[in-house]
C-alpha positions as CSV (number, residue, x, y, z in Angstrom):
1,M,52.3,104.8,139.0
2,Y,52.4,102.2,136.1
3,E,55.5,103.4,134.0
4,Y,58.6,105.7,134.5
5,R,57.9,109.3,133.7
6,R,60.0,111.7,135.3
7,R,58.1,114.6,136.7
8,L,58.7,117.7,135.1
9,T,60.1,120.3,137.7
10,R,61.7,124.1,137.4
11,E,65.5,124.1,136.6
12,I,67.1,126.1,139.6
13,G,70.7,127.4,140.0
14,F,73.0,125.4,142.2
15,G,76.3,127.0,142.0
16,S,78.4,125.5,139.6
17,I,75.3,122.9,138.3
18,R,71.7,123.2,137.7
19,L,69.2,121.0,139.5
20,G,65.7,119.9,138.2
21,G,64.1,119.8,134.6
22,Y,66.2,117.8,132.3
23,Q,69.6,117.6,134.6
24,P,70.8,114.4,136.0
25,I,69.4,113.4,139.1
26,R,72.3,114.3,141.6
27,V,74.1,112.7,144.6
28,E,74.8,114.7,147.7
29,S,76.2,114.1,151.1
30,M,76.9,116.2,154.6
31,T,79.8,116.2,156.7
32,T,79.9,115.0,160.1
33,T,82.9,117.5,161.0
34,H,82.2,120.4,163.2
35,T,82.0,123.6,160.7
36,Q,84.3,125.4,162.9
37,D,87.0,123.3,162.6
38,V,88.1,124.5,159.1
39,R,90.5,122.1,158.4
40,A,88.9,118.8,159.0
41,S,85.7,120.3,157.2
42,V,87.7,120.8,154.3
43,E,89.6,117.6,154.5
44,Q,85.9,115.8,154.3
45,C,84.5,117.8,151.3
46,R,87.7,116.9,149.6
47,R,87.2,113.1,150.2
48,L,83.2,113.7,149.2
49,Y,84.6,115.6,145.8
50,E,87.3,112.5,145.0
51,A,84.4,110.4,145.6
52,G,81.9,111.7,143.0
53,C,79.9,113.6,145.4
54,E,78.0,116.5,143.4
55,I,76.5,118.4,146.2
56,I,77.9,118.6,149.9
57,R,76.1,119.9,152.8
58,L,77.3,121.7,156.0
59,T,75.6,122.0,159.2
60,V,75.7,125.9,160.7
61,P,74.2,126.0,164.2
62,T,75.9,129.5,165.0
63,E,76.9,132.7,163.4
64,K,80.5,131.4,164.2
65,D,79.9,128.6,162.3
66,A,78.7,130.6,159.5
67,E,81.8,132.6,159.1
68,S,83.6,129.9,159.0
69,L,81.9,128.7,155.9
70,G,83.6,131.6,153.9
71,A,87.0,130.0,155.2
72,I,85.8,126.4,153.8
73,R,84.5,127.7,150.6
74,E,88.0,130.0,149.9
75,Q,90.1,126.7,150.6
76,L,88.2,124.5,148.4
77,R,88.0,126.9,145.6
78,N,91.7,127.7,145.5
79,D,92.2,124.0,145.3
80,G,90.1,123.6,142.3
81,I,86.8,122.0,144.0
82,D,83.9,123.8,142.8
83,T,81.4,121.4,144.2
84,P,78.1,123.5,145.5
85,L,78.3,123.9,148.8
86,V,74.7,124.0,151.4
87,A,74.4,125.5,154.9
88,D,71.8,123.4,156.6
89,I,70.1,125.9,159.1
90,H,67.3,124.9,161.8
91,F,67.3,127.3,164.6
92,S,69.5,130.4,164.2
93,R,68.1,133.3,161.9
94,K,71.5,135.2,162.4
95,A,73.5,131.7,161.4
96,A,71.3,132.0,158.1
97,M,71.4,135.4,157.5
98,K,75.5,135.2,157.8
99,A,75.4,131.6,156.0
100,V,73.7,132.6,153.0
101,E,76.8,134.9,151.9
102,Y,79.0,131.9,151.5
103,V,77.0,128.8,150.0
104,D,75.3,127.8,146.7
105,N,72.2,126.8,148.7
106,I,70.7,127.1,152.1
107,R,68.3,124.3,153.8
108,I,65.9,125.8,155.7
109,N,63.9,123.4,158.7
110,P,60.4,125.1,158.8
111,G,59.7,123.0,161.9
112,N,62.6,124.7,163.6
113,Y,63.2,128.0,162.1
114,A,61.6,130.9,163.9
115,N,58.9,128.5,165.7
116,R,59.8,128.9,169.2
117,K,57.7,126.4,171.2
118,K,58.7,122.4,170.9
119,F,56.5,119.5,171.7
120,S,54.4,121.0,173.9
121,S,50.7,120.0,173.8
122,A,48.9,123.0,173.7
123,A,46.1,123.8,171.3
124,Y,46.3,126.8,168.9
125,S,43.5,129.1,168.6
126,E,42.8,130.3,165.0
127,A,43.9,133.9,166.3
128,E,47.1,132.4,167.8
129,F,47.9,130.3,164.8
130,Q,47.9,133.2,162.6
131,A,50.1,135.2,165.2
132,E,53.0,133.0,165.7
133,L,52.4,132.5,161.7
134,E,53.1,136.3,160.9
135,K,56.0,135.7,163.7
136,V,57.6,133.1,161.2
137,R,57.0,135.3,158.0
138,E,58.7,138.6,160.1
139,E,61.8,136.4,160.7
140,F,62.2,134.4,157.4
141,L,61.6,137.0,154.5
142,P,64.5,138.7,155.6
143,L,66.4,135.6,154.4
144,V,64.3,135.0,151.1
145,R,65.1,138.7,150.4
146,K,69.0,138.0,151.1
147,A,69.1,135.0,149.1
148,R,66.9,136.0,145.9
149,D,69.5,139.0,146.1
150,L,72.6,137.0,145.8
151,G,71.4,134.4,143.6
152,V,71.3,131.4,146.3
153,S,68.9,128.8,146.1
154,M,66.7,127.5,149.0
155,R,65.8,124.0,150.2
156,I,62.9,123.9,152.2
157,G,63.4,120.6,154.3
158,T,60.5,119.1,156.4
159,N,61.4,116.4,158.9
160,H,58.7,114.0,160.4
161,G,60.8,114.5,163.6
162,S,60.8,118.0,163.9
163,L,57.3,119.8,163.1
164,S,56.5,123.0,165.3
165,D,53.6,122.7,168.0
166,R,51.8,125.0,165.7
167,I,51.4,122.5,162.7
168,V,50.9,119.3,165.1
169,S,48.0,121.1,167.2
170,R,46.2,121.8,163.4
171,F,47.5,118.5,161.4
172,G,49.2,116.2,163.8
173,N,52.6,114.4,163.4
174,T,51.3,113.5,160.2
175,P,52.6,113.8,156.2
176,E,49.8,116.2,156.0
177,G,51.3,118.5,158.3
178,M,54.8,117.9,156.9
179,V,53.5,119.2,153.5
180,E,51.8,122.4,155.0
181,A,54.3,123.1,156.8
182,A,56.5,123.3,153.9
183,L,53.8,125.2,151.8
184,E,53.8,128.1,154.6
185,F,57.2,128.9,153.8
186,A,57.0,128.5,150.0
187,R,54.1,130.9,149.7
188,M,56.3,133.4,151.8
189,C,59.0,133.1,149.3
190,E,56.7,133.5,146.3
191,S,55.2,136.3,147.7
192,E,58.7,137.9,147.1
193,G,59.2,137.0,144.0
194,Y,61.7,134.1,144.9
195,Y,61.3,131.0,142.7
196,E,64.8,129.2,143.3
197,L,63.3,126.2,145.3
198,L,63.4,122.8,146.1
199,F,61.9,120.8,149.0
200,S,62.4,117.5,150.9
201,M,60.2,115.5,153.1
202,K,62.3,113.4,155.0
203,S,61.2,110.6,157.9
204,S,62.8,107.5,159.6
205,N,59.6,106.1,158.6
206,V,59.7,104.8,155.0
207,R,55.8,104.7,154.2
208,V,55.8,108.1,155.7
209,M,58.0,109.4,154.0
210,I,56.6,108.2,150.5
211,E,53.3,109.1,151.5
212,A,54.4,112.8,152.5
213,Y,56.5,113.4,148.9
214,R,53.5,112.0,147.0
215,L,50.9,114.4,149.1
216,L,53.6,117.2,148.5
217,C,53.5,116.7,144.5
218,V,49.7,117.2,144.4
219,K,49.1,120.1,146.6
220,A,52.1,121.9,145.5
221,D,51.6,121.4,141.8
222,N,48.0,122.6,142.4
223,E,49.0,125.4,144.2
224,L,52.3,127.0,143.7
225,R,53.4,128.7,140.5
226,Y,55.8,126.0,139.7
227,A,56.5,122.4,140.1
228,Y,59.6,122.8,142.0
229,P,62.5,120.1,142.4
230,L,62.8,117.6,145.3
231,H,65.4,116.2,147.4
232,L,64.9,112.7,148.6
233,G,66.2,110.7,151.6
234,V,65.0,108.4,154.6
235,T,66.6,110.5,157.5
236,E,67.7,108.4,160.5
237,A,68.0,105.1,158.3
238,G,71.0,103.3,160.0
239,D,74.0,101.4,158.7
240,G,75.0,98.5,157.4
241,D,72.6,96.7,154.9
242,E,69.9,97.9,157.0
243,G,70.8,101.6,156.2
244,R,71.2,100.9,152.6
245,I,67.8,98.8,151.9
246,K,65.7,101.4,154.0
247,S,67.2,104.1,151.9
248,A,66.7,102.4,148.6
249,M,63.2,101.1,149.5
250,G,62.2,104.9,150.0
251,I,64.0,106.8,147.7
252,G,63.8,104.3,145.0
253,A,59.6,103.9,145.2
254,L,59.7,107.5,144.6
255,L,62.2,107.5,141.5
256,E,60.1,104.6,140.0
257,E,57.5,106.9,140.1
258,G,59.3,109.8,138.4
259,L,60.0,111.9,141.6
260,G,63.4,113.4,142.6
261,D,65.9,115.7,141.5
262,T,68.8,115.1,144.1
263,I,68.9,112.4,146.6
264,R,71.0,111.8,149.7
265,V,71.6,108.4,151.5
266,S,72.0,109.1,155.6
267,L,74.2,106.5,156.7
268,T,75.2,106.3,160.4
269,E,78.6,105.7,158.7
270,D,81.6,107.9,157.0
271,P,79.7,110.2,154.5
272,V,82.2,109.1,151.9
273,N,80.4,105.4,152.3
274,E,77.2,107.1,151.0
275,V,78.2,108.3,147.6
276,P,78.5,104.9,145.5
277,V,74.8,103.9,147.0
278,G,73.6,107.1,145.9
279,F,74.8,106.6,142.1
280,A,73.8,103.1,142.4
281,L,70.4,104.1,143.1
282,V,70.2,107.0,140.4
283,R,72.1,105.5,137.6
284,K,68.9,103.6,136.3
285,Y,66.8,106.7,136.0
286,N,69.8,108.9,134.7
287,D,70.6,106.2,132.0
288,F,66.8,105.8,131.0
289,Q,66.9,109.9,130.7
290,K,69.7,109.7,128.1
291,V,67.9,107.6,126.2
292,K,65.1,109.1,126.0
293,G,66.5,112.7,125.9
294,P,64.4,115.7,126.6
295,R,60.9,116.5,124.9
296,G,61.7,119.3,122.2
297,H,63.8,122.2,122.6
298,V,61.6,124.6,124.6
299,P,63.7,125.7,127.8
300,V,62.1,123.5,130.4
301,N,61.1,126.4,132.7
302,Q,58.7,128.1,129.9
303,L,57.4,124.6,129.8
304,I,56.5,125.0,133.3
305,E,55.8,128.5,133.2
306,N,53.2,127.7,130.3
307,R,51.7,124.5,131.6
308,K,48.1,123.5,131.3
309,A,46.1,121.8,133.9
310,P,47.5,118.6,135.0
311,V,47.1,115.7,132.9
312,S,45.0,112.9,134.6
313,C,46.1,109.8,135.4
314,E,45.2,106.2,136.1
315,L,44.4,105.6,139.9
316,P,46.7,103.1,141.5
317,P,45.1,100.0,143.0
318,F,46.1,101.3,146.8
319,D,45.8,104.6,148.3
320,P,49.0,106.5,147.6
321,F,48.8,108.7,150.9
322,S,47.7,106.2,153.8
323,Y,48.6,102.9,154.0
324,R,46.3,100.2,154.4
325,R,47.3,96.7,153.6
326,R,45.1,95.0,150.9
327,S,42.5,92.9,151.9
328,T,42.5,89.3,150.7
329,T,41.1,85.9,151.4
330,G,43.5,83.9,153.5
331,F,44.1,80.3,153.9
332,T,46.3,77.5,155.4
333,F,48.6,75.3,153.7
334,G,50.4,73.0,155.8
335,P,51.5,74.9,159.0
336,H,51.3,78.0,157.1
337,S,48.9,80.8,156.6
338,V,48.8,83.2,154.0
339,G,46.8,86.2,153.1
340,G,44.2,87.6,155.3
341,D,45.8,89.0,158.6
342,S,48.6,86.7,158.7
343,L,52.1,88.2,158.8
344,P,53.8,88.2,154.9
345,L,55.5,84.9,154.6
346,V,59.4,84.4,153.4
347,E,60.6,82.3,151.0
348,V,63.8,81.7,149.5
349,A,65.3,79.7,146.5
350,A,67.5,76.6,147.1
351,R,70.6,76.3,144.3
352,S,71.0,72.7,144.2
353,T,68.3,70.7,142.7
354,P,66.8,67.3,143.2
355,G,69.2,65.8,140.7
356,D,72.3,66.8,143.2
357,P,70.2,65.4,146.3
358,E,73.2,65.6,148.5
359,G,73.9,69.1,147.5
360,L,69.9,69.9,148.2
361,R,69.9,67.9,151.4
362,E,72.7,70.2,152.9
363,E,70.9,73.2,151.7
364,L,67.6,72.5,153.4
365,A,69.3,71.2,156.5
366,S,71.2,74.6,156.6
367,M,68.1,76.6,155.9
368,L,65.6,74.8,157.6
369,G,67.1,72.5,160.3
370,S,66.9,74.4,163.4
371,G,64.7,76.6,165.2
372,S,61.7,77.9,164.2
373,P,60.0,80.0,161.5
374,G,59.9,83.7,162.1
375,S,62.4,83.4,165.2
376,L,65.6,85.6,165.7
377,D,67.8,83.4,163.4
378,L,65.2,84.5,160.7
379,Q,64.6,81.5,158.9
380,P,62.4,81.3,155.5
381,E,59.3,79.7,156.2
382,L,59.7,77.9,152.6
383,V,62.3,77.2,150.4
384,A,61.5,77.0,146.7
385,V,63.1,73.6,144.5
386,R,63.4,73.3,140.9
387,V,61.7,70.5,139.6
388,D,62.5,69.7,136.1
389,S,61.0,66.4,135.4
390,E,59.2,63.2,137.0
391,D,62.5,61.5,137.4
392,E,63.4,64.9,139.8
393,A,60.2,64.6,141.3
394,V,60.6,61.3,142.5
395,L,64.2,62.2,143.9
396,L,62.6,64.8,145.8
397,D,60.0,62.9,147.3
398,E,62.7,60.4,148.2
399,L,65.2,63.1,149.5
400,L,61.9,64.4,151.8
401,G,61.3,61.0,153.1
402,M,59.1,61.2,156.5
403,D,60.1,64.6,157.6
404,E,57.3,66.5,157.5
405,G,58.7,69.5,159.1
406,I,60.6,69.7,156.0
407,R,58.3,68.6,153.6
408,T,55.6,71.2,154.5
409,R,58.4,74.0,154.1
410,V,59.2,73.1,150.8
411,C,57.7,74.6,147.4
412,A,58.2,73.0,144.2
413,V,58.8,74.9,141.2
414,V,57.7,73.7,137.7
415,T,57.1,74.6,134.4
416,D,54.6,71.9,133.5
417,P,51.2,71.6,134.7
418,V,50.9,68.0,134.4
419,L,53.9,67.7,136.8
420,A,52.5,70.5,139.0
421,H,49.6,68.0,139.3
422,E,51.5,65.2,140.3
423,L,53.5,67.1,143.1
424,L,50.8,69.0,144.8
425,H,50.3,65.6,147.1
426,R,54.0,65.6,147.6
427,V,54.5,69.1,149.1
428,S,52.6,72.1,150.8
429,R,53.3,74.3,148.0
430,V,53.7,74.2,144.1
431,R,54.5,76.9,141.9
432,L,53.5,76.4,138.3
433,D,55.7,79.0,136.1
434,I,54.1,80.4,132.8
435,L,56.4,81.6,130.4
436,E,56.2,84.3,127.8
437,G,55.1,82.9,124.4
438,E,53.9,79.9,125.5
439,K,50.3,78.4,124.4
440,L,48.3,79.8,127.2
441,E,44.9,78.2,126.8
442,T,43.5,77.3,130.1
443,E,42.0,73.8,129.3
444,W,45.0,72.4,131.4
445,L,43.8,74.0,134.5
446,D,40.9,71.6,134.5
447,K,42.9,68.9,135.3
448,L,44.6,70.4,138.7
449,H,43.1,70.2,142.0
450,D,44.7,71.6,145.0
451,R,44.9,68.6,147.2
452,G,45.0,70.9,150.0
453,A,48.4,72.1,148.8
454,A,49.0,76.0,147.9
455,L,49.3,76.4,144.3
456,E,50.9,79.6,142.7
457,F,50.7,80.8,139.2
458,C,53.5,83.0,138.1
459,F,54.1,84.7,135.0
460,V,57.8,85.1,134.1
461,H,57.7,88.4,132.4
462,R,60.7,89.5,130.4
463,A,59.7,91.2,126.9
464,S,56.1,91.2,126.7
465,S,54.1,94.9,127.6
466,L,53.3,95.5,131.2
467,T,49.9,94.5,131.0
468,V,50.0,90.9,129.4
469,P,50.9,89.4,133.0
470,A,47.9,90.6,134.3
471,E,45.6,89.6,131.2
472,V,47.1,86.0,131.4
473,L,46.6,85.8,135.3
474,V,43.3,87.3,135.4
475,R,42.2,84.7,132.9
476,I,43.6,82.0,135.0
477,A,42.2,83.3,138.3
478,R,38.8,83.0,136.6
479,R,39.2,79.2,135.4
480,A,40.9,78.0,138.1
481,S,38.0,79.6,140.7
482,A,35.6,77.9,138.5
483,N,37.0,74.5,138.7
484,G,37.3,75.0,142.6
485,I,40.7,75.5,143.3
486,S,40.9,77.4,146.3
487,R,44.4,77.5,147.7
488,M,45.8,79.6,145.0
489,M,48.2,82.8,145.3
490,F,49.7,84.6,142.2
491,S,52.8,86.3,141.2
492,V,54.7,87.8,138.7
493,D,58.6,87.2,138.0
494,S,59.6,90.6,136.3
495,P,62.3,93.2,136.6
496,E,60.0,95.6,136.4
497,A,58.1,94.0,139.4
498,V,56.4,97.5,140.6
499,Y,54.8,98.5,137.7
500,V,53.6,95.2,136.4
501,C,52.3,94.3,140.1
502,R,50.5,97.3,140.3
503,R,48.7,96.6,136.8
504,L,48.0,93.0,138.0
505,L,46.4,94.5,141.1
506,Q,44.2,97.3,139.2
507,R,42.8,94.1,137.0
508,F,42.3,91.9,140.3
509,E,40.5,94.8,141.6
510,S,38.4,95.6,138.8
511,E,37.5,91.9,138.4
512,G,36.9,91.5,142.6
513,I,39.6,89.0,142.7
514,D,41.3,89.0,146.4
515,V,43.7,86.3,146.1
516,P,47.0,86.6,148.0
517,V,49.6,87.9,145.9
518,V,53.6,86.8,146.2
519,V,56.0,89.8,145.6
520,R,58.8,87.8,143.8
521,H,62.2,89.2,142.8
522,S,64.9,87.2,140.7
523,S,68.4,89.0,140.1
524,T,71.3,87.8,138.2
525,R,73.2,91.3,139.2
526,R,76.6,90.3,140.8
527,D,77.4,93.3,142.5
528,R,76.2,92.9,146.4
529,L,75.2,96.5,146.3
530,D,73.3,96.4,143.4
531,V,71.5,93.3,144.4
532,L,70.5,95.1,147.7
533,I,69.2,98.4,146.2
534,D,67.4,96.7,143.1
535,T,65.8,93.8,145.3
536,A,64.6,96.8,147.9
537,V,63.2,98.8,145.0
538,Q,61.2,96.3,143.4
539,T,59.8,94.6,146.4
540,G,60.2,97.2,149.1
541,T,57.9,99.4,147.2
542,L,55.0,97.2,146.8
543,F,55.0,96.1,150.6
544,C,54.9,100.0,151.2
545,D,51.9,100.1,149.0
546,G,49.9,97.6,151.0
547,I,50.6,95.0,148.3
548,G,51.7,91.7,149.1
549,D,51.3,88.4,151.3
550,M,54.4,86.8,150.9
551,I,58.1,87.8,149.7
552,S,60.2,85.2,147.4
553,L,63.6,86.0,146.5
554,E,66.4,84.2,144.4
555,T,69.4,86.7,143.7
556,A,73.1,86.0,143.6
557,L,73.5,86.0,147.2
558,S,73.3,83.1,149.0
559,P,69.7,81.7,150.3
560,G,70.9,82.7,153.8
561,E,71.5,86.2,152.7
562,D,68.4,86.2,150.5
563,A,66.4,85.4,153.7
564,L,68.0,88.3,155.7
565,L,67.4,90.6,152.7
566,A,63.9,89.7,152.8
567,F,63.3,90.4,156.6
568,N,65.2,93.7,156.1
569,I,62.7,94.6,153.6
570,L,59.6,93.5,155.3
571,Q,60.6,95.6,158.8
572,A,61.6,98.6,156.8
573,A,58.2,98.7,155.2
574,R,57.1,98.0,158.9
575,V,54.7,94.8,157.8
576,R,56.8,92.2,159.8
577,M,58.9,93.1,162.7
578,S,61.3,90.3,163.1
579,K,64.4,91.9,165.0
580,T,65.4,95.2,166.9
581,E,64.6,98.2,165.0
582,F,67.2,100.9,165.3
583,I,66.6,104.3,163.8
584,S,70.2,106.1,163.7
585,C,70.9,109.3,162.1
586,P,74.0,109.9,160.3
587,G,75.8,112.9,162.5
588,C,76.8,115.9,161.7
589,G,78.4,119.0,163.3
590,R,76.1,119.1,165.7
591,T,76.9,115.5,167.4
592,Y,79.5,115.5,170.3
593,F,80.0,111.8,170.6
594,E,81.0,109.0,168.3
595,L,78.1,108.1,166.8
596,E,79.2,105.6,164.6
597,K,80.9,103.5,167.5
598,T,77.9,104.1,169.9
599,A,75.3,103.1,167.5
600,A,77.3,99.6,167.1
601,L,77.7,99.2,171.0
602,I,73.8,99.8,171.4
603,K,73.1,97.1,168.8
604,A,75.6,94.8,170.1
605,R,74.0,95.2,173.4
606,M,70.4,95.6,172.3
607,S,69.5,93.6,169.1
608,H,68.0,90.4,170.4
609,L,65.0,92.9,171.2
610,K,62.8,91.7,168.2
611,G,60.3,94.4,167.8
612,L,61.5,97.2,170.2
613,K,62.6,100.5,168.2
614,I,65.5,102.6,169.7
615,G,66.2,105.8,168.2
616,I,69.9,106.7,168.1
617,M,70.4,110.5,167.6
618,G,73.2,113.0,167.3
619,C,71.6,116.0,168.5
620,V,68.2,117.3,169.3
621,V,67.5,119.0,165.8
622,N,65.4,115.9,164.6
623,G,65.7,113.6,167.8
624,P,62.3,114.1,170.0
625,G,60.3,114.2,167.4
626,E,61.6,111.2,165.8
627,M,61.5,109.4,169.4
628,A,57.5,109.3,168.3
629,D,58.1,106.8,166.0
630,A,60.8,105.0,168.5
631,D,59.7,103.3,171.6
632,F,63.3,104.6,173.4
633,G,65.9,106.9,172.3
634,Y,69.3,108.2,173.1
635,V,70.2,111.6,172.1
636,G,72.9,113.7,172.0
637,S,72.3,116.8,174.2
638,G,75.8,118.6,174.7
639,K,79.4,117.8,174.9
640,G,79.6,114.4,176.6
641,R,76.0,114.1,177.4
642,V,73.2,112.3,176.4
643,S,69.4,112.4,176.9
644,L,67.3,109.4,177.0
645,Y,63.6,109.4,175.6
646,V,60.4,107.1,176.1
647,G,58.6,107.8,172.9
648,K,59.0,111.6,172.5
649,E,59.3,112.1,176.0
650,C,62.8,113.3,177.8
651,V,62.8,111.0,181.0
652,A,66.3,111.8,181.9
653,S,68.8,114.5,180.7
654,G,72.5,115.5,181.2
655,I,73.7,111.7,181.7
656,A,77.3,111.2,181.0
657,E,78.1,109.6,177.8
658,R,80.2,106.7,179.5
659,E,77.1,105.6,181.5
660,A,74.5,106.5,178.7
661,V,74.3,102.7,177.2
662,D,73.8,101.5,180.9
663,K,71.2,103.5,181.7
664,L,69.1,103.4,178.6
665,I,69.1,99.4,179.2
666,E,68.2,100.0,183.1
667,L,65.3,102.5,181.4
668,V,64.2,99.5,179.1
669,R,63.8,97.1,181.6
670,S,62.1,99.5,184.0
671,K,59.5,99.5,181.4
672,G,59.1,95.9,181.4
673,R,60.6,95.8,177.5
674,W,64.0,93.6,178.3
675,V,64.5,90.1,178.2
676,D,67.8,88.8,178.6
677,P,69.6,87.2,175.6
678,A,69.6,83.6,174.6
């Protein structure tokens, strides 16, 4: 939780590669072709191979699809492509028993495999619960034995959207239910001496996904014989920047904690597009492992076989298994409220300074000149302006003039406490950057008074240990509070924001300091994808932990793009809904409509519905369950046919695809949730 340390997992076979242990974190994807279309499937596999994809998954809904795997594998191997193949199984035992003969790994969804009832509200007695579990065992164990005998590994892949009625009746549609569903199947595997396993805990809700993986590690590592590898992914992440940000937040939060041995970024796009995003996500952690190297020369599986009780670790300053926003004392400054129950504020940095008044005037007008904070144009509440001298302070004062609407939305950023004191009566917020290596006595705090403005203390962390910012800021918080400064907030500007901010909050909690915290990130990365991923991981992880009362970004993107990035992060963390949330799957061979085109059409017609959650699913496999996390759903139900959902209740089925989007809009209207676009 406080530094990177990769979880040591059992190394398992995976065709031409191995997975887990000290192996690199692998990047995989999944075909969207119909598996029986051998030519199209081979071609898409080839394109994924050429993009560098390390593992390729294909959907197998029927025995005929399973038979096609043999032809697909043969053609790929004849072409010199030895990328491991995975069969994706949900309902069909017969398809699974045939598919396992042709692949290197088989994925089983414990919510669908051999669980017959779906989405009923019936309660299960203990006898009924055990009777159905025994039926599952009878159907599942022949596959386990065949996979064991053939040397094929297995992923037990739980989806939040497709837990069985039996599991939901006892545990609810919760992370705990997801974990128990997987453990049931793992126990059966171990009872047969089969240990070539890995797990996944996928959800379209980033917080649920993170909590489920954490809970799985605690329970599985204590109960099962081995610490098995993890496949990470946010299912139904969507497309474009939103899909990349959402995936980076969920996958990256766990990678930061040392969890994960293979990942898949699920985008409603050409699957080839998923591969570079995946490699951008794992690069940092694979590079770290190259530098550190394996610990000793003992085979990893022997280390795990002989492992002792888990080493105790420091508790984090939040509940890792259940979301709760950190409690802070809120306050107002200008027209803004921060902390308490207030929504997290958004701040971006101006690129111009008061020394370039025309450039700064244009930037402020562009970002703050029209609309209102939090409206659908996604304007930031605050813009940070760096002020390096008294002369620049005067220039800023002249530029802002009598326009209180702009003045109250500017934050002056300084490194000089004297200048901070001077600016506190000119703007509604001042940020005082505390640089590493500075003389850090706190006598200068005696001269600071907030004057009704908010004062932020920001430690700029680059080279010192991860605990130094906490030590310095706790000292400042004590002195400032003693001197009567009440409107204060704290932040750390660090490339390792997750670890440093957790350390800060750990100290604040132990000291009883409940001031608001700004989640801050500045990045010098130039590549757009790297900016999105780095920012989403380092800030989104904290908001998913319940940490953060404001987000402040300064990247190589434009200030307007930074603002959109900030709003996307807050929305993915479900802490501030500022636009429509689209939960759309990447599609697969079970999808019989043009998913990417349809998703784009629905977004074009419904993206003005602020705060509404709409699910767009290719098929029923995960659709109805994920609909529980959406307000309305559009789910493929066969060739040219669509079903519509309110929550997880199907309210219309068999609708012709050409009419389905209009019917979805009518459904939203009928529930009183539609507003006409401006």
